Each structure stands twice: as structure tokens, then as C-alpha cells.
C-alpha positions in Angstrom: -10.4 13.2 -5.7 -7.1 14.9 -6.4 -3.7 13.2 -5.2 -3.4 16.4 -2.6 -7.1 15.5 -1.2 -6.2 11.9 -1.0 -2.8 12.6 0.7 -4.3 14.8 3.1 -7.2 12.5 3.8 -4.8 9.7 4.6 -2.4 12.0 6.7 -5.6 13.3 9.1 -6.1 9.3 9.5 -9.5 9.1 7.8 -10.5 5.7 6.9 -10.1 4.5 3.5 -10.6 1.3 1.7 -8.2 -0.1 -1.1 -8.0 -3.0 -3.6 -4.7 -4.6 -4.5 -3.8 -5.4 -8.0 -1.0 -8.3 -9.3 -2.4 -8.9 -12.8 -1.1 -6.9 -16.0 -4.5 -6.1 -17.3 -5.2 -2.5 -17.5 -9.2 -3.3 -18.5 -9.5 -5.3 -15.2 -7.9 -2.6 -13.5 -9.9 0.1 -14.9 -13.0 -1.8 -14.2 -11.9 -2.4 -10.3 -11.3 1.3 -10.4 -14.6 2.3 -11.0 -16.4 0.5 -8.4 -15.6 3.1 -5.6 -12.7 2.0 -3.9 -10.8 5.1 -2.5 -7.3 3.6 -4.0 -6.2 0.8 -5.6 -2.6 -0.5 -5.1 -0.4 -1.9 -7.6 1.9 -4.5 -6.4 5.5 -4.1 -8.3 7.0 -6.4 -5.6 5.5 -9.8 -6.2 2.7 -8.8 -8.8 2.9 -10.0 -12.3 3.6 -6.9 -14.2 6.7 -5.0 -15.3 7.1 -1.2 -15.4 5.2 -0.8 -18.5 2.3 -2.8 -16.5 2.6 -0.6 -13.8 2.4 2.6 -15.7 -0.6 1.2 -17.7 -2.4 0.2 -14.6 -2.0 3.8 -13.2 -3.7 4.9 -16.5 -6.3 2.5 -15.9 -6.7 3.8 -12.4 -7.1 7.3 -13.5 -9.6 6.5 -16.2 -11.8 5.1 -13.4 -11.9 8.3 -11.8 -12.6 7.4 -8.3 -9.7 5.8 -7.1 -6.1 7.2 -6.2 -3.2 4.9 -7.5 -0.7 3.5 -5.3 2.4 1.3 -5.9 4.1 -1.4 -3.7 7.6 -0.7 -5.0 10.1 -3.5 -5.6 12.6 -2.5 -2.7 13.8 0.6 -0.7 15.5 2.1 -3.4 15.6 5.8 -4.8 15.5 4.5 -8.6 12.4 2.2 -7.8 10.6 4.6 -5.8 11.2 7.8 -8.0 10.4 5.7 -11.3 6.9 4.9 -9.9 6.2 8.8 -8.8 7.4 10.0 -12.0 5.0 7.6 -13.6 2.2 9.1 -11.6 1.8 7.4 -8.4 -0.3 9.1 -5.4 2.0 7.2 -3.1 4.4 4.4 -2.5 4.3 1.4 -0.1 7.9 0.5 0.9 8.7 -2.9 1.6 11.2 -4.5 4.2 11.6 -1.6 6.7 13.6 -2.6 9.7 14.3 0.7 11.5 13.9 4.4 11.4 17.0 4.7 8.9 15.2 2.6 6.5 12.1 4.9 6.8 14.1 8.1 6.5 15.7 6.9 3.3 12.3 6.0 1.9 11.0 9.3 2.7 14.0 10.8 1.4 13.6 9.0 -2.0 10.1 10.2 -2.5 10.8 14.0 -1.7 12.4 16.6 -3.4 14.8 18.6 -2.2 15.7 20.2 0.3 13.2 17.7 2.0 14.8 14.7 0.1 16.9 13.4 -2.9 14.5 12.8 -5.3 15.4 13.4 -8.9 13.3 15.8 -10.9 11.8 14.2 -14.0 8.2 14.0 -13.5 7.4 12.5 -17.2 3.9 12.0 -16.5 3.0 13.0 -12.7 3.2 16.6 -13.6 -0.2 16.0 -15.5 -1.8 15.0 -12.3 0.2 15.7 -9.2 1.7 19.2 -10.3 5.4 19.9 -11.7 6.4 22.2 -8.6 8.4 19.9 -6.3 6.8 21.5 -3.1 3.3 20.7 -4.6 4.6 17.1 -5.5 6.3 16.8 -1.6 2.8 17.6 -0.4 0.6 15.4 -2.7 2.8 12.1 -2.5 2.6 9.5 0.2 5.2 7.4 1.8 4.1 4.4 3.7 6.6 2.0 5.3 5.8 -1.9 5.5 5.9 -3.4 9.0 6.6 -7.0 8.4 9.8 -8.3 9.8 11.1 -8.8 13.2 13.2 -6.1 13.2 10.5 -3.6 12.0 8.0 -4.8 14.4 11.0 -4.4 17.4 11.4 -0.8 16.4 7.9 0.2 15.3 7.6 3.1 17.7 11.0 4.7 16.0 9.8 3.9 12.4 6.5 5.6 13.1 8.4 8.6 14.5 10.5 9.4 11.1 9.9 12.9 10.3 7.8 12.8 7.1 6.5 9.3 7.1 2.9 9.3 6.2 2.2 5.9 7.5 2.8 2.5 8.0 1.3 -0.7 6.3 1.1 -4.2 7.7 2.1 -7.0 5.2 0.3 -9.9 7.3 1.8 -12.9 5.5 5.6 -11.8 6.1 4.7 -10.5 9.6 2.7 -13.9 10.5 6.2 -15.5 9.6 8.4 -12.8 11.4 6.5 -13.8 14.7 7.2 -17.6 14.3 4.7 -18.9 12.0 5.5 -22.1 10.0 3.7 -20.6 6.9 1.9 -17.5 6.4 -1.5 -18.6 7.2 -0.2 -20.6 10.3 -2.9 -20.5 12.9 -0.6 -21.6 15.7 0.7 -18.2 15.8 -2.9 -16.5 16.0 -2.4 -15.0 19.6 1.0 -13.3 19.2 0.0 -12.3 15.7 -2.8 -10.4 16.6 -0.6 -8.8 19.5 1.7 -7.5 17.0 -0.9 -6.2 14.5 -2.7 -4.4 17.7 1.0 -3.0 18.6 1.4 -1.8 14.9 -1.8 0.2 15.0 -0.9 1.5 18.4 2.3 3.1 17.6 0.9 4.6 14.5 -1.9 6.2 16.6 0.6 7.6 18.9 2.7 9.2 16.6 -0.5 10.6 14.7 0.2 8.7 11.3 -1.9 6.5 9.3 -1.9 2.9 9.9 -2.8 0.4 7.0 -3.2 -3.4 6.4 -3.8 -5.9 3.8 -6.6 -8.0 4.2 -8.0 -11.3 2.3 -11.5 -10.2 2.4 -13.9 -7.2 3.0 -15.1 -8.5 6.3 -11.5 -8.9 7.6 -10.9 -5.0 6.3 -13.9 -4.1 8.2 -12.5 -5.8 11.3 -9.1 -4.0 11.1 -10.9 -0.5 10.7 -12.7 -1.1 13.9 -9.6 -2.4 15.4 -8.0 1.2 14.7 -6.3 0.9 11.3 -7.1 4.0 9.3 -7.2 2.1 5.8 -7.3 -1.5 4.8 -6.8 -3.1 1.2 -8.8 -6.1 0.2 -6.9 -8.4 -1.9 -6.8 -9.2 -4.8 -7.6 -9.5 -8.4 -5.6 -13.0 -9.0 -7.0 -14.8 -5.7 -10.3 -13.2 -6.5 -10.7 -14.4 -10.2 -9.7 -17.8 -8.8 -12.1 -18.0 -6.2 -14.8 -16.9 -8.2 -14.3 -19.2 -11.2 -14.1 -22.1 -8.7 -17.2 -21.3 -7.4 -18.9 -21.3 -10.3 -17.3 -24.7 -11.2 -18.8 -26.1 -8.1 -22.0 -25.0 -8.5 -22.3 -26.2 -12.2 -21.1 -30.0 -10.8 -23.4 -29.5 -7.8 -20.5 -29.7 -5.6 -22.3 -27.0 -3.4 
């Protein structure tokens, strides 16, 4: 699937399922990208990889040939956004968006003039997105993370930002934002679910995509049925630990 085809699919609110990568291991990432996920998202904010690792992860995803390469950038910053787009990212997931002004800044950082202020230097992206600014603008996705109290309060205005392609829920921070003592605090399940529903409804009303991070395929399926248009299953490090623990328990007869 080309970058443009994937971008159009997301913008048209067709369902997609992705996977989340935090480890700096391009061979593992390439194997994951061959499984059939619609996209693989590389985490530059909390992931255990630097710029070279991000670039190599995108090379690995492209080698897998079936998945689009997304990147969660470190921050809402023109340099951070432009650098991963120049390296070939199909889109950026921008954290800590509190209001429409933040969302507008993210959009402008990802678009070439006159739609934005992205600096021209597509070192690798021209090989897969296209060197023409207008083509790149059409092929690149910008997703705003809703994960703070301010972002939740202003979600309708954020979703209405011109040029924004979608929103993306960071459930750990969102649970803290609604009063959770921890990122998994069950005491706020009710208000958390209300927030998750509110975000999906705001995106639908604005006609943009709604994505969410999930811990397992069953949860991803639930969120897609709830109205989210794409869901990410997380993540390589967690699943490595879970698989290793399961085999250890089995070997010792603990299960």
C-alpha cells in the first residue's frame, strides 16, 4: 500500500489495525511488519531508540512491504516532526495536544508552504512519498494525541482544526488526566470510558479519524466496534516479556 493510499484510507475513516514498536531492533520490526498489520508505529517519545533507530525501523517496515510507517514524535516541534517525515514516515502522532492552537502548530509543521511551514529536505521520503510538496502534503497524516485534561476539554475544537487528519488516544495519560492514581487505576473506569467515548464522538462529528492505543487485540476489536477507526496493539517489549514469562511458567509447571 502506498503512502497516499494509506493516508486516504485513514482520512476516509476506514478501519485499520496497527502495531507499536519501542525496541531498537530493525530485524524484529521487519518481521512484525510482515504479519499483515496496516501500519507499524515507532515510538520516538518513550521508545528505546534514537534517530538512527527510528530511521532503521522505517527501513525495516518498508522491507516488510505490507505496513505503513508511523512515528510518534518526541514533542510538538517543527524539527522533531520534519525530521521523521524527511526520513520517510507516512504520518506523525503528536503528543500532548491541549487545544486547537497546538493542533494547528502540528499541522503546519507537517505541511509544506503554503499550507504549512515544513522545511524542504526530503532526504529519504522522496523515494516513497514523492519529492513534490503538494504530493507530500496529501500523503502525510497528522494525528493529535488526546491525553491531557485540557485536550479532553477542548477535543471538539481540536478535531475541527483544518488539516488535522485524526486524533489518537493515549490511554495511560488519559486515565491519569481523569483522576486515576496510576495509568491502570480501575477506580476511574467509568469516567475513563466516558472520556474515550467523548473523543470518538468528537472525531466522528468532525469527520476525521479516531485512533486509540490498546494493550491487546481483543481490546482493539472492542474499540473499533465502539466507533474508533483505527487501533494500535502494543507493543514489542511488552509482548516479548509476556511470551517469555508464559514459557517459563509452563516449563516450571506453574500453569
